[in-house]
C-alpha positions as CSV (number, residue, x, y, z in Angstrom):
1,M,-83.9,11.8,61.9
2,K,-86.2,9.1,63.4
3,K,-84.9,7.0,66.4
4,T,-85.2,3.7,64.4
5,S,-83.1,5.2,61.6
6,V,-80.3,6.1,64.0
7,I,-80.3,2.6,65.5
8,L,-80.1,1.0,62.0
9,L,-77.2,3.3,61.0
10,L,-75.2,2.3,64.1
11,L,-75.8,-1.4,63.5
12,F,-74.6,-0.9,59.9
13,L,-71.4,0.8,61.0
14,L,-70.6,-1.9,63.6
15,S,-71.1,-4.5,60.9
16,A,-68.8,-2.7,58.5
17,L,-66.0,-2.4,61.1
18,S,-66.2,-6.1,62.0
19,S,-65.9,-7.2,58.3
20,C,-62.5,-5.5,58.0
21,G,-61.0,-8.6,59.7
22,N,-57.2,-8.4,59.7
23,A,-57.1,-5.4,57.3
24,N,-54.4,-3.1,58.6
25,F,-56.1,0.4,59.0
26,E,-54.8,3.0,61.3
27,I,-56.2,6.5,62.1
28,G,-54.7,9.1,59.9
29,T,-52.9,6.6,57.6
30,V,-53.6,4.5,54.5
31,S,-51.8,1.2,55.0
32,H,-52.3,-2.0,52.9
33,T,-50.9,-5.4,53.6
34,P,-48.8,-6.2,50.5
35,S,-50.0,-9.0,48.3
36,V,-47.8,-12.1,47.7
37,P,-46.6,-12.1,44.0
38,D,-47.5,-15.1,41.8
39,R,-44.4,-17.4,41.8
40,H,-44.7,-17.7,38.0
41,S,-44.6,-13.9,37.4
42,E,-41.5,-12.0,36.2
43,P,-39.0,-11.0,38.9
44,L,-39.4,-7.5,40.1
45,G,-36.9,-5.0,38.7
46,K,-35.9,-7.2,35.7
47,V,-34.1,-5.2,33.0
48,E,-34.6,-6.1,29.4
49,F,-31.4,-5.6,27.3
50,S,-31.5,-4.8,23.6
51,S,-29.6,-7.1,21.3
52,S,-28.1,-6.6,17.9
53,Q,-26.3,-9.0,15.5
54,I,-24.1,-8.8,12.4
55,S,-22.4,-11.4,10.3
56,F,-18.6,-11.4,9.7
57,L,-16.5,-13.1,7.0
58,G,-12.7,-13.3,7.1
59,C,-10.6,-14.3,4.1
60,G,-6.9,-15.3,4.0
61,D,-3.8,-14.4,1.9
62,N,-4.6,-12.6,-1.4
63,I,-1.4,-12.7,-3.4
64,I,-1.0,-11.3,-6.9
65,Y,1.2,-13.5,-9.2
66,F,2.1,-13.1,-12.8
67,G,-0.5,-15.5,-14.1
68,T,-3.2,-13.8,-12.1
69,V,-2.4,-10.4,-13.6
70,R,-2.2,-11.8,-17.1
71,D,-5.5,-13.5,-16.6
72,A,-7.1,-10.3,-15.3
73,K,-5.7,-8.5,-18.3
74,R,-7.5,-10.9,-20.6
75,N,-10.7,-10.6,-18.7
76,A,-10.8,-6.8,-18.9
77,V,-14.1,-5.4,-20.1
78,E,-14.2,-2.9,-23.0
79,G,-14.6,0.6,-21.6
80,G,-13.6,-0.6,-18.1
81,R,-10.3,-0.7,-16.2
82,D,-7.2,-2.4,-17.6
83,Y,-7.5,-5.4,-15.3
84,N,-10.5,-7.3,-14.2
85,F,-10.0,-9.7,-11.2
86,K,-13.6,-10.2,-10.4
87,P,-14.0,-13.5,-12.4
88,I,-11.5,-15.1,-9.9
89,Y,-14.0,-14.6,-7.1
90,E,-17.3,-15.3,-8.9
91,N,-17.9,-18.6,-7.1
92,V,-17.7,-16.9,-3.7
93,A,-19.0,-13.4,-4.6
94,D,-22.4,-13.9,-3.0
95,I,-20.8,-15.1,0.3
96,I,-18.6,-11.9,0.4
97,K,-21.4,-9.6,-0.5
98,E,-24.0,-11.1,1.9
99,A,-21.8,-10.8,5.0
100,D,-22.4,-7.6,6.9
101,V,-18.7,-7.2,7.4
102,S,-16.0,-8.8,5.1
103,F,-12.2,-8.8,5.7
104,I,-9.4,-9.8,3.5
105,N,-5.6,-10.0,4.0
106,Q,-4.1,-8.3,1.0
107,E,-0.6,-9.7,0.9
108,T,0.9,-7.7,-1.9
109,L,1.5,-4.0,-2.4
110,M,-0.3,-1.8,-4.9
111,C,2.1,1.1,-5.3
112,G,0.6,2.6,-8.5
113,E,2.2,4.9,-11.0
114,G,6.0,4.8,-11.2
115,Y,6.3,1.2,-9.9
116,E,6.5,-1.8,-12.1
117,F,4.6,-5.0,-11.4
118,T,6.8,-7.6,-9.7
119,Y,6.2,-11.0,-8.3
120,Y,8.0,-13.4,-6.0
121,P,10.1,-12.6,-4.0
122,T,9.1,-9.0,-4.0
123,F,5.5,-8.2,-4.9
124,N,3.7,-5.3,-6.4
125,G,0.4,-5.6,-8.3
126,P,-2.2,-3.5,-10.1
127,Q,-4.4,-1.2,-8.1
128,D,-7.3,-2.4,-10.2
129,M,-7.3,-5.4,-7.7
130,G,-8.1,-3.0,-4.9
131,Y,-11.0,-1.4,-6.8
132,D,-12.4,-4.9,-7.5
133,L,-12.1,-6.0,-3.9
134,V,-14.1,-3.0,-2.6
135,E,-16.7,-3.3,-5.3
136,M,-17.2,-6.9,-4.5
137,G,-18.0,-6.0,-0.9
138,F,-14.9,-6.2,1.2
139,D,-15.1,-3.6,4.1
140,I,-11.7,-4.2,5.9
141,V,-8.4,-4.8,4.2
142,G,-5.2,-5.9,6.1
143,M,-1.7,-4.8,5.0
144,A,0.5,-6.0,7.8
145,N,2.6,-8.8,6.4
146,N,6.2,-9.8,5.6
147,H,6.0,-8.3,2.1
148,M,4.8,-4.8,3.1
149,L,8.3,-3.3,2.6
150,D,9.0,-5.0,-0.7
151,K,9.2,-1.6,-2.4
152,G,10.6,0.2,0.6
153,G,8.9,2.8,2.8
154,K,7.8,4.9,-0.2
155,G,6.1,1.9,-1.8
156,L,4.2,1.2,1.4
157,E,3.2,4.9,1.6
158,K,1.9,4.8,-1.9
159,T,-0.2,1.7,-1.1
160,I,-1.6,3.3,2.0
161,D,-2.4,6.4,0.0
162,F,-4.3,4.3,-2.5
163,W,-6.4,2.3,0.1
164,R,-7.3,5.6,1.9
165,T,-8.9,6.9,-1.3
166,L,-11.4,4.0,-1.3
167,D,-14.5,3.3,0.7
168,V,-12.8,0.7,2.9
169,T,-11.1,0.5,6.3
170,S,-7.4,-0.4,5.9
171,I,-5.4,-1.7,8.8
172,G,-1.7,-2.7,9.2
173,G,-0.2,0.1,7.2
174,Y,0.5,3.3,9.0
175,Y,2.2,6.6,8.0
176,T,3.6,7.3,11.5
177,E,3.6,5.9,15.1
178,D,0.7,8.3,15.9
179,D,-1.2,6.9,13.0
180,Y,-0.5,3.4,14.3
181,N,-1.9,4.3,17.7
182,D,-5.1,5.7,16.3
183,I,-7.2,2.6,16.7
184,R,-9.4,1.9,13.7
185,V,-13.0,1.1,14.5
186,Y,-15.5,-0.4,12.0
187,E,-19.1,0.2,13.0
188,E,-22.0,-1.8,11.5
189,Q,-25.6,-1.6,12.8
190,G,-24.5,-0.1,16.0
191,I,-21.7,-2.7,16.8
192,K,-18.2,-1.2,17.0
193,I,-15.3,-3.5,16.0
194,A,-11.9,-2.2,17.2
195,L,-9.3,-3.5,14.8
196,L,-5.6,-4.2,15.5
197,S,-3.0,-5.6,13.1
198,Y,0.5,-7.0,13.5
199,T,3.2,-8.9,11.6
200,Y,6.1,-11.0,12.9
201,G,8.5,-9.4,10.4
202,T,9.3,-7.9,7.0
203,N,11.8,-10.3,5.5
204,G,14.7,-8.3,7.0
205,L,13.7,-5.2,5.1
206,T,13.6,-1.8,6.7
207,A,12.2,1.6,5.5
208,A,14.8,3.9,4.1
209,K,15.8,7.1,5.8
210,G,13.3,9.8,5.1
211,S,10.3,7.5,5.4
212,N,8.2,7.7,8.6
213,V,6.1,4.6,7.9
214,Y,5.5,2.6,11.1
215,I,5.6,-1.2,10.9
216,P,3.2,-2.9,13.4
217,Y,5.6,-5.6,14.7
218,L,4.5,-8.1,17.3
219,F,5.9,-6.2,20.3
220,E,4.4,-7.2,23.6
221,A,4.4,-3.6,25.1
222,D,2.5,-2.3,22.0
223,I,0.0,-5.1,22.1
224,E,-0.9,-4.6,25.7
225,K,-1.2,-0.8,25.3
226,Q,-3.3,-1.1,22.1
227,V,-5.6,-3.8,23.3
228,E,-6.5,-1.7,26.4
229,A,-7.1,1.4,24.1
230,A,-9.2,-0.7,21.7
231,K,-11.4,-2.0,24.5
232,K,-12.3,1.6,25.3
233,V,-13.5,2.5,21.8
234,G,-15.0,-0.8,20.6
235,D,-17.7,-3.2,21.6
236,M,-15.2,-6.0,20.7
237,V,-11.5,-6.3,19.8
238,M,-10.4,-8.2,16.7
239,V,-6.8,-8.8,15.8
240,S,-5.3,-9.6,12.3
241,V,-1.9,-11.2,12.8
242,H,0.7,-12.4,10.3
243,W,2.6,-15.2,12.1
244,G,3.7,-18.8,12.0
245,E,5.9,-21.0,9.7
246,E,5.2,-21.4,6.0
247,G,3.9,-24.8,5.1
248,Q,3.3,-25.9,8.7
249,F,-0.3,-27.1,9.5
250,K,0.3,-26.8,13.2
251,P,0.7,-23.5,15.1
252,T,4.2,-22.9,16.5
253,S,4.8,-22.4,20.2
254,Y,5.2,-18.7,19.7
255,Q,1.8,-18.5,17.9
256,R,0.2,-20.3,20.9
257,E,2.0,-18.0,23.3
258,Y,0.8,-14.9,21.6
259,A,-2.7,-16.3,21.2
260,Q,-2.8,-16.9,25.0
261,R,-1.5,-13.4,25.6
262,F,-4.3,-11.9,23.4
263,A,-6.9,-14.0,25.2
264,D,-5.6,-12.9,28.6
265,L,-5.8,-9.2,27.5
266,G,-9.5,-9.7,26.6
267,V,-9.3,-9.9,22.8
268,D,-12.5,-11.4,21.2
269,A,-11.1,-12.8,17.9
270,V,-7.8,-13.4,16.2
271,I,-7.6,-13.9,12.4
272,G,-4.2,-15.4,11.5
273,H,-2.4,-15.7,8.2
274,H,1.1,-16.2,6.6
275,P,1.8,-20.0,6.7
276,H,0.0,-20.3,3.3
277,V,-1.7,-23.4,4.6
278,I,-4.6,-23.8,6.9
279,Q,-4.2,-24.2,10.6
280,P,-6.7,-25.0,13.4
281,V,-9.6,-23.0,14.7
282,E,-9.8,-23.0,18.5
283,W,-11.4,-21.3,21.5
284,V,-8.7,-20.0,23.8
285,E,-9.6,-19.3,27.4
286,G,-8.3,-16.1,28.9
287,K,-7.2,-15.6,32.5
288,N,-10.5,-14.1,33.4
289,G,-12.5,-17.1,32.0
290,N,-13.3,-15.3,28.7
291,K,-13.3,-17.2,25.5
292,M,-11.4,-15.9,22.4
293,L,-11.9,-17.3,18.9
294,C,-8.5,-18.0,17.3
295,V,-8.1,-18.8,13.7
296,Y,-4.4,-19.6,13.5
297,S,-4.2,-19.5,9.7
298,L,-6.8,-19.2,6.9
299,G,-4.3,-20.3,4.3
300,N,-4.2,-18.9,0.8
301,Y,-7.3,-17.3,-0.7
302,M,-5.6,-16.5,-4.0
303,A,-2.1,-17.6,-4.8
304,E,-0.4,-19.5,-7.7
305,Q,1.9,-21.5,-5.5
306,A,3.5,-24.8,-6.4
307,Y,2.0,-27.3,-4.0
308,D,-1.5,-28.7,-3.5
309,Y,-1.6,-27.9,0.2
310,N,-1.1,-24.2,-0.8
311,M,-4.3,-24.4,-2.8
312,V,-6.5,-25.2,0.2
313,G,-7.7,-22.2,2.2
314,G,-10.8,-21.1,4.1
315,M,-13.2,-18.3,5.0
316,I,-14.1,-17.9,8.6
317,S,-17.7,-16.9,9.2
318,F,-19.4,-16.0,12.4
319,D,-22.1,-13.8,13.9
320,I,-21.2,-11.0,16.3
321,V,-24.0,-10.6,18.9
322,L,-24.1,-7.6,21.2
323,T,-26.4,-7.9,24.2
324,G,-26.5,-5.3,26.9
325,G,-22.8,-4.3,26.3
326,D,-21.6,-7.9,26.2
327,V,-20.3,-9.5,22.9
328,S,-20.5,-13.1,21.9
329,L,-19.4,-14.9,18.7
330,E,-21.9,-17.4,17.5
331,N,-22.4,-19.8,14.5
332,V,-18.7,-20.1,13.8
333,E,-17.9,-21.9,10.5
334,F,-14.7,-22.5,8.6
335,I,-15.7,-22.7,5.0
336,P,-13.0,-24.6,3.0
337,T,-11.9,-23.2,-0.4
338,V,-9.5,-24.3,-3.1
339,Y,-7.7,-22.0,-5.5
340,D,-7.7,-23.4,-9.1
341,F,-5.9,-22.5,-12.3
342,D,-5.0,-24.4,-15.5
343,R,-1.5,-25.6,-16.6
344,T,-1.0,-22.3,-18.5
345,F,-1.9,-20.3,-15.4
346,Y,-5.1,-19.0,-16.9
347,N,-8.7,-19.5,-15.7
348,N,-7.9,-18.6,-12.1
349,R,-10.8,-19.2,-9.8
350,I,-11.6,-19.7,-6.1
351,Y,-14.0,-22.6,-5.5
352,L,-15.8,-23.8,-2.4
353,L,-14.1,-27.1,-1.7
354,E,-17.5,-28.8,-1.3
355,E,-18.3,-27.9,-5.0
356,Y,-14.9,-28.8,-6.4
357,T,-14.8,-32.0,-8.5
358,A,-12.4,-34.9,-8.7
359,E,-11.8,-34.1,-12.4
360,Q,-10.9,-30.5,-11.6
361,A,-8.4,-31.7,-8.9
362,A,-6.8,-34.2,-11.3
363,N,-6.2,-31.4,-13.9
364,H,-5.1,-28.7,-11.4
365,G,-2.5,-26.3,-12.8
366,I,0.2,-27.5,-10.4
367,I,0.9,-30.0,-13.2
368,A,3.0,-27.1,-14.6
369,Y,5.3,-27.6,-11.6
370,G,5.4,-31.4,-12.2
371,R,3.0,-32.1,-9.4
372,R,-0.5,-33.6,-9.1
373,T,-3.3,-33.9,-6.5
374,S,-6.7,-35.5,-5.9
375,L,-9.9,-34.4,-4.4
376,S,-9.5,-36.8,-1.5
377,T,-6.1,-35.4,-0.8
378,L,-7.4,-31.8,-0.7
379,R,-10.2,-32.8,1.6
380,K,-7.8,-34.7,3.9
381,Y,-5.9,-31.4,4.5
382,V,-9.1,-30.1,5.9
383,S,-10.1,-33.1,7.9
384,D,-6.7,-33.4,9.5
385,T,-6.6,-29.8,10.5
386,I,-10.0,-28.3,11.2
387,S,-12.2,-29.7,14.0
388,P,-15.6,-31.0,12.7
389,E,-17.4,-28.6,15.0
390,F,-16.3,-25.7,12.8
391,L,-17.1,-27.2,9.4
392,P,-20.4,-26.5,7.6
393,E,-22.9,-29.3,7.5
394,S,-23.1,-29.0,3.7
395,Y,-19.3,-29.6,3.5
396,K,-19.4,-32.6,5.9
397,A,-22.2,-34.1,3.9
398,K,-20.3,-33.8,0.6
399,S,-17.1,-35.1,2.1
400,A,-18.9,-38.2,3.4
401,S,-20.4,-39.0,0.0
């Protein structure tokens, strides 16, 4: 190599070394000064959680009376079953079907062969009602109520037998204590709902000797144990509870005490029934700062009772959102309904209260009991009981007009 070439090479190397400035190079290592992240960039190590969402619909007391059965007999379709109850629900059928998960509290037994149909004060109705409810889209059926022993332990067993032949999850009726402690879980689109069910009592009736049916009474020790078990198998815990005083629009002190207890244990939602009138919807704060949705009473869904306040019920609707293991209840709405029949106890129908007319109210079948009502009266039961935050905008608009 020529001497001038060597000199030029040395000068080039010296220039390269000086251009490194503050770069951190050491012999035998490769070390780079870390760059400062852009303050608008995503935080390092951020975990993206998957989210899933389903819609839930809950309906109140479904009670089979004589007029309902007679009406269903008249509506039977040739070649079909003996009784057709579906026309009763035709105005709300789409709402039931469109919900991802639909629940109903079936107040009356369906004992089947060997048991006659009976009505107040001890109830037993056609099993055709059960077939219709499932075909209309109900996924969960509650049986825990004060009439569940109206036909003794055997009658309850027959009803449990029937529900377990259908494609539906039944809660509240159990063959044994072990069956009772086998927590039911309904899963939809990857979200698991652990289901518990209780009743305040059974009208003083008890199962006869020889029957092992287990009645899910509101026992504190059972509730604590079952909620803890339910939290282990479900993404959320939902409780169906039969409680309160008939005809009372306000929750009793014991309803509020149990609601607080459920919230403190970490229950996510309580769906209440039994008073046969609507009661408030509230968020109850648990001891750990958690929020529990409490529907104290959905009122009657289907019932030919004697007073206009018994005709007003509701469907509770909300979305269950699961994000990274945490559940939230969103878009909560109480959808007011009214149960209608004529003075001969035919033409039984459930209506959305927002679609019910003043003329229909004036001619409601409670006339047969010597009573009358008006649309404004029916709406007032709702406005006096349910907070506006839970009422659909469409209902509020109609009520304001």
